[in-house]
DOPA-109536 format. One line per field, with one value per residue (C-alpha): chain; residue in one letter; z negated, y negated, x negated. Coordinates in nm, 4 decimals. Layout:
N
c A_...
r A_...
z Z_...
y Y_...
x X_...
# end
This chain:
153
c A_A_A_A_A_A_A_A_A_A_A_A_A_A_A_A_A_A_A_A_A_A_A_A_A_A_A_A_A_A_A_A_A_A_A_A_A_A_A_A_A_A_A_A_A_A_A_A_A_A_A_A_A_A_A_A_A_A_A_A_A_A_A_A_A_A_A_A_A_A_A_A_A_A_A_A_A_A_A_A_A_A_A_A_A_A_A_A_A_A_A_A_A_A_A_A_A_A_A_A_A_A_A_A_A_A_A_A_A_A_A_A_A_A_A_A_A_A_A_A_A_A_A_A_A_A_A_A_A_A_A_A_A_A_A_A_A_A_A_A_A_A_A_A_A_A_A_A_A_A_A_A_A
r M_V_K_T_F_I_N_G_A_L_S_M_L_R_K_S_L_L_L_V_L_F_M_V_S_F_N_V_F_A_L_Q_Q_E_S_G_N_T_T_P_S_G_A_S_V_Y_I_I_N_P_V_D_G_D_I_V_S_P_T_F_T_V_R_F_G_L_R_G_M_G_I_A_P_A_G_I_D_R_V_K_T_A_H_H_H_L_L_I_D_T_K_V_L_P_N_L_T_K_P_L_Q_A_T_D_K_V_R_H_F_G_G_G_Q_T_E_T_Q_L_T_L_K_P_G_K_H_T_L_Q_L_L_L_G_N_Y_A_H_V_P_H_D_Q_P_L_M_S_K_K_I_T_V_I_V_K
z 0.0000_-0.0923_0.2192_0.4380_0.2735_0.3296_0.6945_0.7535_0.5865_0.7942_1.1126_1.0311_0.9400_1.2770_1.4654_1.2691_1.3328_1.7056_1.7144_1.5338_1.7693_2.0708_1.9416_1.8662_2.2079_2.3771_2.1866_2.2731_2.6406_2.6267_2.4665_2.7345_3.0025_2.8428_2.7268_2.7979_2.9901_3.2459_3.5978_3.7258_4.0631_4.3433_4.1361_4.3116_4.2400_4.5003_4.5494_4.6925_4.7606_4.8910_5.1661_5.2928_5.4943_5.3702_5.3486_5.0160_4.8229_4.5201_4.2905_4.4169_4.2903_4.2828_4.2552_4.1344_4.2585_4.1005_4.2104_4.0101_3.6679_3.4365_3.2756_2.8993_2.7061_2.5628_2.2270_2.3295_2.3938_2.6275_2.8780_3.2442_3.1652_3.2053_3.2344_3.5001_3.5139_3.8027_3.9293_4.0952_4.3175_4.1635_4.3514_4.0832_3.8985_3.5188_3.3174_3.3844_3.0705_2.8214_2.7401_3.0056_2.8704_2.9555_3.1577_3.4273_3.6759_3.4839_3.3869_3.1422_3.1655_2.8433_2.7932_3.0797_3.3293_3.6946_3.8458_3.7694_3.8885_3.9840_4.0453_4.2418_4.3989_4.7773_4.9682_5.0254_4.7278_4.6676_4.4487_4.3248_4.0629_3.8120_3.5690_3.2050_2.9318_2.5966_2.4915_2.8214_2.9306_3.2954_3.3423_3.3841_3.7593_3.7756_3.9648_4.1719_4.4515_4.7838_4.7543_4.9476_5.0622_5.0456_5.1669_4.9386_5.1242
y 0.0000_-0.2452_-0.1413_-0.2116_-0.5521_-0.6448_-0.5304_-0.7366_-1.0412_-1.0084_-0.9766_-1.2947_-1.4742_-1.3774_-1.5008_-1.8268_-1.8769_-1.8157_-2.0670_-2.3287_-2.2706_-2.3012_-2.6281_-2.7753_-2.6794_-2.8284_-3.1561_-3.1723_-3.1142_-3.3891_-3.6302_-3.5558_-3.6326_-3.9702_-4.0641_-4.4118_-4.2575_-4.0696_-4.2109_-4.2707_-4.1176_-4.3724_-4.6360_-4.8462_-5.1413_-5.3838_-5.7212_-5.9701_-6.2413_-6.2725_-6.0140_-5.7933_-5.9942_-6.3383_-6.6176_-6.7958_-7.0858_-7.0073_-7.0461_-6.8804_-6.7230_-6.3471_-6.2359_-5.8858_-5.6741_-5.3719_-5.1436_-4.8768_-4.9894_-5.2857_-5.4994_-5.4889_-5.6464_-5.4305_-5.2874_-5.2443_-4.8745_-4.8657_-4.5955_-4.6860_-4.9993_-5.1003_-5.4021_-5.4961_-5.4640_-5.6218_-5.4397_-5.6721_-5.5399_-5.1920_-4.9170_-4.6534_-4.6306_-4.6474_-4.3362_-4.3004_-4.0935_-4.3527_-4.7129_-4.9482_-5.1637_-5.5344_-5.6412_-5.8971_-5.6241_-5.5070_-5.7938_-5.7260_-5.8830_-5.7393_-6.0323_-5.9056_-6.1613_-6.1080_-6.3505_-6.5119_-6.7812_-6.6108_-6.7783_-6.5844_-6.6733_-6.7158_-6.3900_-6.0700_-5.9269_-5.6402_-5.6529_-5.3663_-5.3400_-5.0552_-5.0194_-4.9312_-4.8286_-5.0053_-4.8894_-4.9838_-4.6170_-4.5485_-4.3318_-3.9537_-4.0149_-4.3461_-4.6228_-4.8206_-5.0656_-5.0431_-5.2046_-5.5316_-5.7393_-6.1193_-6.3549_-6.6483_-6.9571
x 0.0000_-0.2781_-0.4703_-0.1632_-0.1184_-0.4865_-0.4773_-0.1612_-0.3142_-0.6343_-0.4313_-0.2371_-0.5613_-0.7184_-0.4123_-0.4103_-0.7797_-0.7351_-0.4495_-0.6603_-0.9548_-0.7255_-0.5793_-0.9222_-1.0601_-0.7521_-0.7973_-1.1682_-1.0839_-0.8192_-1.0664_-1.3251_-1.0694_-0.9999_-1.3490_-1.4774_-1.7640_-1.5539_-1.5658_-1.2118_-1.1352_-1.1622_-1.3431_-1.6065_-1.8317_-1.9652_-2.1301_-1.8806_-2.1351_-2.4014_-2.3750_-2.6545_-2.9084_-2.7985_-3.0512_-3.0043_-3.1541_-3.3740_-3.0708_-2.7536_-2.4318_-2.3826_-2.0166_-1.9359_-1.6445_-1.4774_-1.1909_-1.0101_-1.1370_-1.1230_-1.3898_-1.4479_-1.7346_-2.0106_-1.9085_-1.5427_-1.4698_-1.1695_-1.0835_-1.1423_-1.3442_-1.7056_-1.9319_-2.1844_-2.5617_-2.7493_-3.0590_-3.3085_-3.5869_-3.5690_-3.7440_-3.6742_-3.3430_-3.3496_-3.2573_-2.8828_-2.8148_-2.9420_-2.8454_-2.9811_-3.2632_-3.2489_-3.5524_-3.6249_-3.5192_-3.2078_-2.9772_-2.6931_-2.3487_-2.2134_-1.9778_-1.7653_-1.8960_-1.8058_-2.0566_-2.3881_-2.6246_-2.9489_-3.2840_-3.5449_-3.8785_-3.8903_-3.9101_-3.7167_-3.5211_-3.2812_-2.9689_-2.7533_-2.4782_-2.4609_-2.1714_-2.2234_-1.9828_-1.9374_-2.2883_-2.4628_-2.4744_-2.3832_-2.0736_-2.0894_-2.0861_-2.2733_-2.0954_-2.3440_-2.2933_-2.4672_-2.8109_-2.8229_-3.1174_-3.1303_-3.3971_-3.4717_-3.5984
# end
């Protein structure tokens, strides 16, 4: 009788444990689908102005474009949002799994800015946008604009 009771209790405990594990794994999967670092389908980032090949003065305006997502300042963790980083004359991309470090070649726009005044020395320069999440980390599928070239006169 005691043995039957223990076997029944163990069976119920196993079933309960399996149910709990299933529920936890389902919730983790749901959170991953809605994480602030998931790249929304169809999202894209682009440079509105200048356009590839433009000749610009040493100080010029760069306007950022974004489709399929919203802008949120750094530190604000919202689903389907990001903020811009402008890559200037980069030949090698920064580590896309870590927070982007601000340098003269990687400019942060963590305030949610969608344009900037940029001053560059005369010559040929490349510009490219890279989105980062609330912690400056690129998304799981990094969103980068096409690299454009400008000539500063």
